[in-house]
py3Dmol code that shows the C-alpha trace and the ligand (Angstrom):
import py3Dmol

protein = """\
ATOM      1  CA  MET A   1       0.000   0.000   0.000  1.00  0.00           C
ATOM      2  CA  PRO A   2       1.144   3.582  -0.587  1.00  0.00           C
ATOM      3  CA  ILE A   3       1.741   6.015   2.221  1.00  0.00           C
ATOM      4  CA  ILE A   4      -1.601   7.689   2.755  1.00  0.00           C
ATOM      5  CA  LEU A   5      -2.286  10.817   4.759  1.00  0.00           C
ATOM      6  CA  PRO A   6      -6.013  10.696   5.442  1.00  0.00           C
ATOM      7  CA  PRO A   7      -8.004  13.923   5.357  1.00  0.00           C
ATOM      8  CA  ILE A   8      -8.501  15.817   8.598  1.00  0.00           C
ATOM      9  CA  THR A   9     -11.982  16.720   9.786  1.00  0.00           C
ATOM     10  CA  ARG A  10     -12.417  19.994  11.639  1.00  0.00           C
ATOM     11  CA  ARG A  11     -12.871  18.183  14.966  1.00  0.00           C
ATOM     12  CA  ARG A  12      -9.790  15.958  14.408  1.00  0.00           C
ATOM     13  CA  PHE A  13      -7.841  18.991  13.263  1.00  0.00           C
ATOM     14  CA  ILE A  14      -8.614  21.028  16.394  1.00  0.00           C
ATOM     15  CA  LYS A  15      -7.678  18.048  18.602  1.00  0.00           C
ATOM     16  CA  GLY A  16      -4.382  17.579  16.679  1.00  0.00           C
ATOM     17  CA  SER A  17      -3.512  21.267  16.820  1.00  0.00           C
ATOM     18  CA  ILE A  18      -3.964  21.369  20.591  1.00  0.00           C
ATOM     19  CA  ALA A  19      -1.755  18.292  20.961  1.00  0.00           C
ATOM     20  CA  LEU A  20       1.028  19.713  18.766  1.00  0.00           C
ATOM     21  CA  GLY A  21       0.852  23.384  19.791  1.00  0.00           C
ATOM     22  CA  GLY A  22       2.508  26.133  17.734  1.00  0.00           C
ATOM     23  CA  THR A  23       2.136  26.713  13.953  1.00  0.00           C
ATOM     24  CA  VAL A  24      -0.696  29.104  14.778  1.00  0.00           C
ATOM     25  CA  MET A  25      -0.794  31.049  11.497  1.00  0.00           C
ATOM     26  CA  LEU A  26      -0.923  28.004   9.261  1.00  0.00           C
ATOM     27  CA  ASN A  27      -3.348  26.234  11.534  1.00  0.00           C
ATOM     28  CA  SER A  28      -5.842  29.074  11.290  1.00  0.00           C
ATOM     29  CA  ARG A  29      -5.671  28.820   7.456  1.00  0.00           C
ATOM     30  CA  ALA A  30      -6.104  25.062   7.681  1.00  0.00           C
ATOM     31  CA  LEU A  31      -9.014  25.518  10.045  1.00  0.00           C
ATOM     32  CA  VAL A  32     -10.810  27.670   7.464  1.00  0.00           C
ATOM     33  CA  ALA A  33     -10.126  24.981   4.835  1.00  0.00           C
ATOM     34  CA  ALA A  34     -11.492  22.313   7.200  1.00  0.00           C
ATOM     35  CA  ALA A  35     -14.656  24.320   7.712  1.00  0.00           C
ATOM     36  CA  ASP A  36     -14.986  24.754   3.931  1.00  0.00           C
ATOM     37  CA  SER A  37     -14.480  21.034   3.303  1.00  0.00           C
ATOM     38  CA  GLU A  38     -17.501  20.280   5.421  1.00  0.00           C
ATOM     39  CA  ARG A  39     -19.520  22.287   2.879  1.00  0.00           C
ATOM     40  CA  ALA A  40     -17.665  21.561  -0.380  1.00  0.00           C
ATOM     41  CA  GLY A  41     -18.045  18.310  -2.277  1.00  0.00           C
ATOM     42  CA  LEU A  42     -15.055  16.152  -3.123  1.00  0.00           C
ATOM     43  CA  ASP A  43     -14.788  14.784  -6.648  1.00  0.00           C
ATOM     44  CA  GLN A  44     -13.652  11.143  -6.777  1.00  0.00           C
ATOM     45  CA  ASN A  45     -12.869  11.636 -10.469  1.00  0.00           C
ATOM     46  CA  ARG A  46     -10.425  14.460  -9.895  1.00  0.00           C
ATOM     47  CA  VAL A  47      -6.822  13.971  -8.669  1.00  0.00           C
ATOM     48  CA  ALA A  48      -4.141  16.618  -8.041  1.00  0.00           C
ATOM     49  CA  LEU A  49      -0.758  15.378  -9.242  1.00  0.00           C
ATOM     50  CA  LEU A  50       2.368  16.763  -7.604  1.00  0.00           C
ATOM     51  CA  ALA A  51       5.986  15.601  -7.681  1.00  0.00           C
ATOM     52  CA  ASP A  52       9.373  16.674  -6.349  1.00  0.00           C
ATOM     53  CA  THR A  53       8.275  19.069  -3.629  1.00  0.00           C
ATOM     54  CA  HIS A  54      11.796  18.826  -2.121  1.00  0.00           C
ATOM     55  CA  ILE A  55      10.846  20.403   1.188  1.00  0.00           C
ATOM     56  CA  SER A  56      13.696  21.609   3.364  1.00  0.00           C
ATOM     57  CA  ALA A  57      13.738  21.684   7.160  1.00  0.00           C
ATOM     58  CA  ASP A  58      14.294  25.435   6.703  1.00  0.00           C
ATOM     59  CA  PRO A  59      10.964  27.069   5.760  1.00  0.00           C
ATOM     60  CA  ASP A  60      12.830  29.977   4.126  1.00  0.00           C
ATOM     61  CA  ARG A  61      15.113  27.878   1.920  1.00  0.00           C
ATOM     62  CA  VAL A  62      15.690  29.233  -1.583  1.00  0.00           C
ATOM     63  CA  TYR A  63      17.325  26.818  -4.027  1.00  0.00           C
ATOM     64  CA  PRO A  64      19.004  27.222  -7.444  1.00  0.00           C
ATOM     65  CA  GLY A  65      17.711  24.172  -9.321  1.00  0.00           C
ATOM     66  CA  THR A  66      19.472  25.150 -12.547  1.00  0.00           C
ATOM     67  CA  LYS A  67      22.869  24.710 -10.849  1.00  0.00           C
ATOM     68  CA  TRP A  68      23.851  21.101 -11.509  1.00  0.00           C
ATOM     69  CA  PRO A  69      27.088  19.570 -12.879  1.00  0.00           C
ATOM     70  CA  GLY A  70      27.227  20.275 -16.606  1.00  0.00           C
ATOM     71  CA  SER A  71      24.344  22.772 -16.525  1.00  0.00           C
ATOM     72  CA  PRO A  72      24.352  25.089 -19.574  1.00  0.00           C
ATOM     73  CA  VAL A  73      23.281  27.991 -17.308  1.00  0.00           C
ATOM     74  CA  LYS A  74      26.157  30.382 -16.655  1.00  0.00           C
ATOM     75  CA  GLU A  75      27.322  31.167 -13.143  1.00  0.00           C
ATOM     76  CA  GLY A  76      25.469  34.257 -11.990  1.00  0.00           C
ATOM     77  CA  GLU A  77      22.470  33.426 -14.206  1.00  0.00           C
ATOM     78  CA  HIS A  78      21.023  30.591 -12.162  1.00  0.00           C
ATOM     79  CA  GLU A  79      17.343  30.678 -11.239  1.00  0.00           C
ATOM     80  CA  SER A  80      16.223  29.979  -7.686  1.00  0.00           C
ATOM     81  CA  VAL A  81      12.850  29.274  -6.134  1.00  0.00           C
ATOM     82  CA  HIS A  82      11.497  29.587  -2.618  1.00  0.00           C
ATOM     83  CA  ILE A  83      10.755  25.938  -1.935  1.00  0.00           C
ATOM     84  CA  ALA A  84       8.130  26.071   0.834  1.00  0.00           C
ATOM     85  CA  LYS A  85       6.238  28.890  -0.898  1.00  0.00           C
ATOM     86  CA  CYS A  86       5.864  26.703  -4.007  1.00  0.00           C
ATOM     87  CA  LEU A  87       4.126  23.919  -2.083  1.00  0.00           C
ATOM     88  CA  ALA A  88       2.026  26.395  -0.098  1.00  0.00           C
ATOM     89  CA  GLU A  89       0.973  28.033  -3.384  1.00  0.00           C
ATOM     90  CA  ALA A  90       0.188  24.661  -5.010  1.00  0.00           C
ATOM     91  CA  ALA A  91      -1.847  23.654  -1.945  1.00  0.00           C
ATOM     92  CA  LYS A  92      -3.809  26.888  -2.130  1.00  0.00           C
ATOM     93  CA  SER A  93      -4.702  26.359  -5.804  1.00  0.00           C
ATOM     94  CA  VAL A  94      -5.682  22.711  -5.244  1.00  0.00           C
ATOM     95  CA  ILE A  95      -7.946  23.651  -2.328  1.00  0.00           C
ATOM     96  CA  ALA A  96      -9.518  26.434  -4.424  1.00  0.00           C
ATOM     97  CA  LEU A  97     -10.700  23.970  -7.099  1.00  0.00           C
ATOM     98  CA  ASN A  98     -14.425  23.469  -7.351  1.00  0.00           C
ATOM     99  CA  PRO A  99     -15.201  20.649  -6.978  1.00  0.00           C
ATOM    100  CA  ARG A 100     -12.144  19.676  -4.981  1.00  0.00           C
ATOM    101  CA  PRO A 101     -10.166  16.591  -5.943  1.00  0.00           C
ATOM    102  CA  ALA A 102     -10.740  13.710  -3.531  1.00  0.00           C
ATOM    103  CA  HIS A 103      -7.084  12.684  -3.863  1.00  0.00           C
ATOM    104  CA  LEU A 104      -3.646  14.248  -4.204  1.00  0.00           C
ATOM    105  CA  ILE A 105      -0.496  12.288  -5.076  1.00  0.00           C
ATOM    106  CA  VAL A 106       3.048  13.491  -4.457  1.00  0.00           C
ATOM    107  CA  ASN A 107       5.018  11.307  -6.844  1.00  0.00           C
ATOM    108  CA  GLY A 108       8.282  11.147  -4.903  1.00  0.00           C
ATOM    109  CA  ASP A 109      10.999  13.428  -3.541  1.00  0.00           C
ATOM    110  CA  CYS A 110       9.001  15.060  -0.782  1.00  0.00           C
ATOM    111  CA  ALA A 111      12.300  16.000   0.880  1.00  0.00           C
ATOM    112  CA  LEU A 112      15.194  18.185  -0.240  1.00  0.00           C
ATOM    113  CA  SER A 113      18.174  16.175   0.981  1.00  0.00           C
ATOM    114  CA  ASN A 114      17.713  12.568   2.055  1.00  0.00           C
ATOM    115  CA  GLY A 115      14.431  12.395   3.931  1.00  0.00           C
ATOM    116  CA  LYS A 116      15.417  13.820   7.297  1.00  0.00           C
ATOM    117  CA  GLU A 117      12.795  13.790  10.018  1.00  0.00           C
ATOM    118  CA  ALA A 118      12.867  17.612  10.183  1.00  0.00           C
ATOM    119  CA  GLU A 119      12.174  17.787   6.425  1.00  0.00           C
ATOM    120  CA  TYR A 120       9.119  15.527   6.801  1.00  0.00           C
ATOM    121  CA  LYS A 121       7.836  17.568   9.718  1.00  0.00           C
ATOM    122  CA  GLU A 122       7.960  20.659   7.526  1.00  0.00           C
ATOM    123  CA  PHE A 123       6.368  18.731   4.641  1.00  0.00           C
ATOM    124  CA  LEU A 124       3.523  17.660   6.903  1.00  0.00           C
ATOM    125  CA  ARG A 125       3.024  21.228   8.090  1.00  0.00           C
ATOM    126  CA  LEU A 126       2.707  22.371   4.471  1.00  0.00           C
ATOM    127  CA  VAL A 127       0.232  19.656   3.444  1.00  0.00           C
ATOM    128  CA  GLU A 128      -1.896  20.147   6.545  1.00  0.00           C
ATOM    129  CA  PRO A 129      -4.300  22.601   4.809  1.00  0.00           C
ATOM    130  CA  ILE A 130      -4.778  20.057   1.980  1.00  0.00           C
ATOM    131  CA  ARG A 131      -5.744  17.351   4.454  1.00  0.00           C
ATOM    132  CA  ALA A 132      -7.938  19.804   6.354  1.00  0.00           C
ATOM    133  CA  ALA A 133      -9.732  20.500   3.067  1.00  0.00           C
ATOM    134  CA  GLY A 134     -10.823  16.843   3.022  1.00  0.00           C
ATOM    135  CA  ILE A 135      -8.351  15.719   0.351  1.00  0.00           C
ATOM    136  CA  THR A 136      -6.545  12.403   0.843  1.00  0.00           C
ATOM    137  CA  VAL A 137      -2.792  12.736   0.312  1.00  0.00           C
ATOM    138  CA  HIS A 138      -0.765   9.846  -1.123  1.00  0.00           C
ATOM    139  CA  VAL A 139       3.009   9.745  -1.353  1.00  0.00           C
ATOM    140  CA  THR A 140       5.391   7.588  -3.376  1.00  0.00           C
ATOM    141  CA  ILE A 141       9.056   7.184  -2.481  1.00  0.00           C
ATOM    142  CA  GLY A 142      11.668   9.160  -4.433  1.00  0.00           C
ATOM    143  CA  ASN A 143      15.459   9.024  -4.332  1.00  0.00           C
ATOM    144  CA  HIS A 144      15.549  11.896  -1.814  1.00  0.00           C
ATOM    145  CA  ASP A 145      13.115  10.130   0.524  1.00  0.00           C
ATOM    146  CA  ASN A 146      13.680   7.850   3.465  1.00  0.00           C
ATOM    147  CA  ARG A 147      10.877   5.373   4.064  1.00  0.00           C
ATOM    148  CA  ASN A 148      11.870   4.637   7.643  1.00  0.00           C
ATOM    149  CA  ASN A 149      11.844   8.284   8.666  1.00  0.00           C
ATOM    150  CA  LEU A 150       8.528   8.812   6.928  1.00  0.00           C
ATOM    151  CA  TRP A 151       7.115   5.723   8.661  1.00  0.00           C
ATOM    152  CA  LYS A 152       8.533   6.843  11.996  1.00  0.00           C
ATOM    153  CA  LEU A 153       6.745  10.155  11.678  1.00  0.00           C
ATOM    154  CA  LEU A 154       3.510   8.513  10.505  1.00  0.00           C
ATOM    155  CA  PRO A 155       3.577   5.036  12.060  1.00  0.00           C
ATOM    156  CA  PHE A 156      -0.211   4.644  11.827  1.00  0.00           C
ATOM    157  CA  LEU A 157       0.095   4.844   8.050  1.00  0.00           C
ATOM    158  CA  LYS A 158       2.804   2.253   7.586  1.00  0.00           C
ATOM    159  CA  GLN A 159       1.667  -0.307   5.032  1.00  0.00           C
ATOM    160  CA  GLU A 160       4.581  -2.516   4.230  1.00  0.00           C
ATOM    161  CA  LEU A 161       4.456  -4.679   1.162  1.00  0.00           C
ATOM    162  CA  MET A 162       7.600  -6.604   0.217  1.00  0.00           C
ATOM    163  CA  ARG A 163       9.439  -4.009   2.348  1.00  0.00           C
ATOM    164  CA  VAL A 164       8.314  -1.213  -0.001  1.00  0.00           C
ATOM    165  CA  GLN A 165       5.327   1.088  -0.341  1.00  0.00           C
ATOM    166  CA  ALA A 166       3.075   0.155  -3.234  1.00  0.00           C
ATOM    167  CA  GLY A 167      -0.659   0.125  -3.612  1.00  0.00           C
ATOM    168  CA  ILE A 168      -3.788   0.802  -5.603  1.00  0.00           C
ATOM    169  CA  ILE A 169      -6.292   3.653  -5.421  1.00  0.00           C
ATOM    170  CA  GLU A 170      -9.517   2.339  -6.932  1.00  0.00           C
ATOM    171  CA  LEU A 171     -11.508   5.188  -8.497  1.00  0.00           C
ATOM    172  CA  PRO A 172     -14.811   5.028 -10.428  1.00  0.00           C
ATOM    173  CA  HIS A 173     -13.180   5.317 -13.884  1.00  0.00           C
ATOM    174  CA  ALA A 174      -9.622   4.049 -13.331  1.00  0.00           C
ATOM    175  CA  ASN A 175      -7.284   2.267 -10.954  1.00  0.00           C
ATOM    176  CA  LEU A 176      -4.207   4.240  -9.930  1.00  0.00           C
ATOM    177  CA  VAL A 177      -1.241   1.989  -9.119  1.00  0.00           C
ATOM    178  CA  LEU A 178       1.481   3.555  -6.976  1.00  0.00           C
ATOM    179  CA  LEU A 179       4.949   1.995  -7.185  1.00  0.00           C
ATOM    180  CA  ASP A 180       8.109   2.400  -5.135  1.00  0.00           C
ATOM    181  CA  SER A 181      11.277   2.872  -7.191  1.00  0.00           C
ATOM    182  CA  GLY A 182      13.312   3.431  -4.019  1.00  0.00           C
ATOM    183  CA  ARG A 183      16.414   5.550  -3.598  1.00  0.00           C
ATOM    184  CA  LYS A 184      18.220   3.994  -6.539  1.00  0.00           C
ATOM    185  CA  GLY A 185      15.528   3.725  -9.184  1.00  0.00           C
ATOM    186  CA  VAL A 186      14.830  -0.004  -9.057  1.00  0.00           C
ATOM    187  CA  LEU A 187      11.414  -1.649  -8.821  1.00  0.00           C
ATOM    188  CA  GLY A 188      12.758  -5.168  -8.463  1.00  0.00           C
ATOM    189  CA  GLU A 189      11.391  -8.485  -9.668  1.00  0.00           C
ATOM    190  CA  GLY A 190       8.986  -8.872  -6.746  1.00  0.00           C
ATOM    191  CA  GLN A 191       7.317  -5.538  -7.323  1.00  0.00           C
ATOM    192  CA  LEU A 192       7.102  -6.058 -11.094  1.00  0.00           C
ATOM    193  CA  LYS A 193       5.471  -9.467 -10.521  1.00  0.00           C
ATOM    194  CA  TRP A 194       3.030  -7.861  -8.061  1.00  0.00           C
ATOM    195  CA  LEU A 195       2.231  -5.137 -10.614  1.00  0.00           C
ATOM    196  CA  ALA A 196       1.545  -7.709 -13.357  1.00  0.00           C
ATOM    197  CA  GLU A 197      -0.718  -9.713 -11.046  1.00  0.00           C
ATOM    198  CA  LYS A 198      -2.685  -6.681  -9.855  1.00  0.00           C
ATOM    199  CA  LEU A 199      -3.143  -5.395 -13.410  1.00  0.00           C
ATOM    200  CA  ASP A 200      -4.261  -8.836 -14.631  1.00  0.00           C
ATOM    201  CA  GLU A 201      -6.835  -9.028 -11.832  1.00  0.00           C
ATOM    202  CA  ARG A 202      -8.288  -5.654 -12.903  1.00  0.00           C
ATOM    203  CA  VAL A 203      -8.694  -5.783 -16.695  1.00  0.00           C
ATOM    204  CA  ASP A 204     -12.222  -4.363 -16.412  1.00  0.00           C
ATOM    205  CA  LYS A 205     -10.906  -0.853 -15.736  1.00  0.00           C
ATOM    206  CA  PRO A 206      -8.074   1.283 -17.186  1.00  0.00           C
ATOM    207  CA  ALA A 207      -4.975   1.616 -15.031  1.00  0.00           C
ATOM    208  CA  LEU A 208      -2.676   4.610 -14.546  1.00  0.00           C
ATOM    209  CA  ILE A 209       0.699   3.743 -13.040  1.00  0.00           C
ATOM    210  CA  PHE A 210       2.821   6.084 -10.893  1.00  0.00           C
ATOM    211  CA  GLY A 211       6.481   5.805  -9.911  1.00  0.00           C
ATOM    212  CA  HIS A 212       9.140   8.411  -9.164  1.00  0.00           C
ATOM    213  CA  PHE A 213      11.871   7.491 -11.680  1.00  0.00           C
ATOM    214  CA  ASN A 214      11.875   8.035 -15.436  1.00  0.00           C
ATOM    215  CA  PRO A 215      11.564   4.664 -17.205  1.00  0.00           C
ATOM    216  CA  TYR A 216      14.146   5.518 -19.888  1.00  0.00           C
ATOM    217  CA  PRO A 217      16.984   8.071 -20.227  1.00  0.00           C
ATOM    218  CA  ASN A 218      15.663  11.609 -19.912  1.00  0.00           C
ATOM    219  CA  ARG A 219      15.048  13.377 -23.209  1.00  0.00           C
ATOM    220  CA  GLY A 220      14.926  16.757 -21.486  1.00  0.00           C
ATOM    221  CA  VAL A 221      17.502  19.310 -20.403  1.00  0.00           C
ATOM    222  CA  ARG A 222      19.356  17.306 -17.749  1.00  0.00           C
ATOM    223  CA  PRO A 223      20.848  13.913 -18.659  1.00  0.00           C
ATOM    224  CA  ILE A 224      19.399  11.402 -16.172  1.00  0.00           C
ATOM    225  CA  LYS A 225      19.615   7.673 -16.835  1.00  0.00           C
ATOM    226  CA  GLY A 226      16.483   6.734 -14.909  1.00  0.00           C
ATOM    227  CA  MET A 227      15.106   3.476 -13.657  1.00  0.00           C
ATOM    228  CA  ARG A 228      17.390   0.463 -13.895  1.00  0.00           C
ATOM    229  CA  ASP A 229      14.565  -1.931 -14.698  1.00  0.00           C
ATOM    230  CA  GLY A 230      12.606   0.640 -16.708  1.00  0.00           C
ATOM    231  CA  ALA A 231      12.732  -1.560 -19.832  1.00  0.00           C
ATOM    232  CA  SER A 232      11.031  -4.400 -17.904  1.00  0.00           C
ATOM    233  CA  LEU A 233       8.371  -1.992 -16.621  1.00  0.00           C
ATOM    234  CA  LEU A 234       7.683  -0.651 -20.122  1.00  0.00           C
ATOM    235  CA  LYS A 235       7.469  -4.180 -21.573  1.00  0.00           C
ATOM    236  CA  LEU A 236       5.014  -5.210 -18.858  1.00  0.00           C
ATOM    237  CA  LEU A 237       2.836  -2.153 -19.523  1.00  0.00           C
ATOM    238  CA  ALA A 238       3.082  -2.547 -23.312  1.00  0.00           C
ATOM    239  CA  GLU A 239       1.691  -6.087 -22.970  1.00  0.00           C
ATOM    240  CA  ARG A 240      -1.390  -4.859 -21.087  1.00  0.00           C
ATOM    241  CA  LYS A 241      -3.636  -2.593 -23.127  1.00  0.00           C
ATOM    242  CA  HIS A 242      -5.610  -1.417 -20.115  1.00  0.00           C
ATOM    243  CA  ALA A 243      -2.411   0.118 -18.681  1.00  0.00           C
ATOM    244  CA  ARG A 244      -2.916   3.544 -20.247  1.00  0.00           C
ATOM    245  CA  ALA A 245      -0.190   5.712 -18.731  1.00  0.00           C
ATOM    246  CA  TYR A 246       2.945   5.825 -16.624  1.00  0.00           C
ATOM    247  CA  PHE A 247       3.437   9.037 -14.594  1.00  0.00           C
ATOM    248  CA  TYR A 248       6.864   9.929 -13.236  1.00  0.00           C
ATOM    249  CA  GLY A 249       8.827  12.818 -11.714  1.00  0.00           C
ATOM    250  CA  HIS A 250      12.590  12.881 -11.027  1.00  0.00           C
ATOM    251  CA  THR A 251      13.614  14.919 -14.110  1.00  0.00           C
ATOM    252  CA  HIS A 252      11.784  18.051 -12.843  1.00  0.00           C
ATOM    253  CA  GLU A 253      10.464  18.675 -16.346  1.00  0.00           C
ATOM    254  CA  TRP A 254       6.973  18.668 -17.913  1.00  0.00           C
ATOM    255  CA  GLN A 255       7.270  16.287 -20.842  1.00  0.00           C
ATOM    256  CA  TYR A 256       4.996  13.990 -22.796  1.00  0.00           C
ATOM    257  CA  ASP A 257       5.597  10.857 -24.832  1.00  0.00           C
ATOM    258  CA  ARG A 258       3.531   8.000 -26.207  1.00  0.00           C
ATOM    259  CA  ARG A 259       4.289   4.393 -27.110  1.00  0.00           C
ATOM    260  CA  ALA A 260       1.245   2.762 -28.744  1.00  0.00           C
ATOM    261  CA  HIS A 261      -1.488   2.706 -26.057  1.00  0.00           C
ATOM    262  CA  LEU A 262       0.880   3.832 -23.285  1.00  0.00           C
ATOM    263  CA  HIS A 263       1.138   7.564 -22.504  1.00  0.00           C
ATOM    264  CA  LEU A 264       4.264   8.667 -20.634  1.00  0.00           C
ATOM    265  CA  ILE A 265       3.662  11.705 -18.470  1.00  0.00           C
ATOM    266  CA  ASN A 266       6.665  13.436 -16.954  1.00  0.00           C
ATOM    267  CA  GLN A 267       5.362  15.584 -14.121  1.00  0.00           C
ATOM    268  CA  PRO A 268       6.998  18.952 -13.424  1.00  0.00           C
ATOM    269  CA  ALA A 269       8.557  19.604 -10.034  1.00  0.00           C
ATOM    270  CA  VAL A 270       6.483  21.651  -7.626  1.00  0.00           C
ATOM    271  CA  SER A 271       9.652  23.337  -6.436  1.00  0.00           C
ATOM    272  CA  TYR A 272      12.831  23.929  -8.424  1.00  0.00           C
ATOM    273  CA  TYR A 273      13.417  23.120 -12.081  1.00  0.00           C
ATOM    274  CA  PHE A 274      16.634  22.138 -13.891  1.00  0.00           C
ATOM    275  CA  GLY A 275      16.276  24.174 -17.086  1.00  0.00           C
ATOM    276  CA  LYS A 276      16.209  27.936 -17.229  1.00  0.00           C
ATOM    277  CA  GLY A 277      12.657  29.290 -17.451  1.00  0.00           C
ATOM    278  CA  HIS A 278      11.077  25.835 -17.176  1.00  0.00           C
ATOM    279  CA  ALA A 279       7.579  25.366 -15.809  1.00  0.00           C
ATOM    280  CA  HIS A 280       7.126  24.231 -12.232  1.00  0.00           C
ATOM    281  CA  GLY A 281       3.840  23.456 -10.559  1.00  0.00           C
ATOM    282  CA  TRP A 282       1.317  20.642 -10.490  1.00  0.00           C
ATOM    283  CA  VAL A 283      -1.220  18.886 -12.708  1.00  0.00           C
ATOM    284  CA  ASP A 284      -5.004  18.729 -12.349  1.00  0.00           C
ATOM    285  CA  MET A 285      -6.313  15.355 -13.599  1.00  0.00           C
ATOM    286  CA  LYS A 286      -9.997  14.837 -14.396  1.00  0.00           C
ATOM    287  CA  LEU A 287     -11.166  11.305 -15.127  1.00  0.00           C
ATOM    288  CA  THR A 288     -14.120  10.268 -17.258  1.00  0.00           C
ATOM    289  CA  GLU A 289     -15.045   6.903 -18.705  1.00  0.00           C
ATOM    290  CA  MET A 290     -13.222   7.826 -21.921  1.00  0.00           C
ATOM    291  CA  SER A 291     -10.195   9.848 -20.825  1.00  0.00           C
ATOM    292  CA  ALA A 292      -7.900  11.330 -18.229  1.00  0.00           C
ATOM    293  CA  ASP A 293      -7.640  15.062 -18.934  1.00  0.00           C
ATOM    294  CA  LEU A 294      -4.545  16.807 -17.631  1.00  0.00           C
ATOM    295  CA  GLU A 295      -4.063  20.525 -17.115  1.00  0.00           C
ATOM    296  CA  LEU A 296      -0.810  22.106 -16.008  1.00  0.00           C
ATOM    297  CA  HIS A 297      -0.978  24.681 -13.207  1.00  0.00           C
ATOM    298  CA  CYS A 298       2.254  26.668 -13.028  1.00  0.00           C
ATOM    299  CA  ILE A 299       3.388  28.324  -9.812  1.00  0.00           C
ATOM    300  CA  ASN A 300       4.075  31.345 -12.032  1.00  0.00           C
ATOM    301  CA  ARG A 301       0.645  31.859 -13.557  1.00  0.00           C
ATOM    302  CA  LYS A 302       2.127  34.011 -16.301  1.00  0.00           C
ATOM    303  CA  HIS A 303       4.329  31.160 -17.530  1.00  0.00           C
ATOM    304  CA  ARG A 304       3.848  30.407 -21.234  1.00  0.00           C
ATOM    305  CA  GLN A 305       2.857  26.795 -20.429  1.00  0.00           C
ATOM    306  CA  GLN A 306       0.200  27.709 -17.861  1.00  0.00           C
ATOM    307  CA  GLY A 307      -2.959  25.786 -18.737  1.00  0.00           C
ATOM    308  CA  ASP A 308      -1.116  23.332 -21.018  1.00  0.00           C
ATOM    309  CA  ARG A 309      -3.352  20.304 -21.622  1.00  0.00           C
ATOM    310  CA  LYS A 310      -2.831  16.618 -22.430  1.00  0.00           C
ATOM    311  CA  LYS A 311      -5.465  13.960 -22.988  1.00  0.00           C
ATOM    312  CA  ILE A 312      -4.914  10.302 -22.125  1.00  0.00           C
ATOM    313  CA  SER A 313      -7.421   8.079 -23.852  1.00  0.00           C
ATOM    314  CA  LEU A 314      -8.690   5.386 -21.512  1.00  0.00           C
ATOM    315  CA  LYS A 315     -10.470   3.423 -24.248  1.00  0.00           C
ATOM    316  CA  ASP A 316      -9.431   2.474 -27.773  1.00  0.00           C
TER     317      ASP A 316
END
"""
ligand_1 = """\
1
LIG
Fe 13.629 15.418 -7.487
"""
view = py3Dmol.view(width=600, height=400)
view.addModel(protein, "pdb")
view.setStyle({"model": 0}, {"cartoon": {"style": "trace"}})
view.addModel(ligand_1, "xyz")
view.setStyle({"model": 1}, {"stick": {}})
view.zoomTo()
view.show()
């Protein structure tokens, strides 16, 4: 099963806030969202897709994502983002949707460094308004995450399967399968076998598969090899026509590809990007019987790719 942060009701939220103390400003915002969620409907056919939030223990951390070995960006011309503000902004736009998505997935790399407990505490603080708004948060494991620290912080959510986090969100029009590509970008034979079995048991409904790593070498700005057993994953999905898309993060770049029935959706990072001027933000996914409709929401609403759309056909 994936790591799931269940939504917070207003009563549960008030109880939790008293127990934890502090974080007064954010809690009052979350409290308003909790009150709203008791009035607003949640749409089971709408999912907010985030990836690479890279939250630091320092709430004021600003990071130059374009500064990586071999980057074509000249020294002095790097672009930085305020990491926590990006997630807070994304959370605000997700909560403002009407109807609200019932689910939100962070597809790996919640943390900035290597999944320190302090980073997860800050991450949880930032997603609190989302949970208070009634939205269920799901998290996959990225290479900057640490399962044990995440589990330690949220022991009641620990769902261990073959020593990894993997699971299925069953929605009215599609099954969402969440995979764990670990710190090194490997699914492993056990997880691939599990994926094949679960897909074969659910041929009646289209499946959308999520994992942090790119399944083949990145075609975008930063050379990144990607998942070691990506070829096995792609073969498995190619053999199953009801597997309609693989969603991944890791490259911090909004990209799209298609191989026969399989759509490959590269989610942008919520926080910093690797290429100068690239889009960062999140994706609104609306599911119908026929399609999954994606719309890019940039943190910078004036970005040229704001509102960019992709359609994944769920039927032939
Ligand atoms: Fe990342």
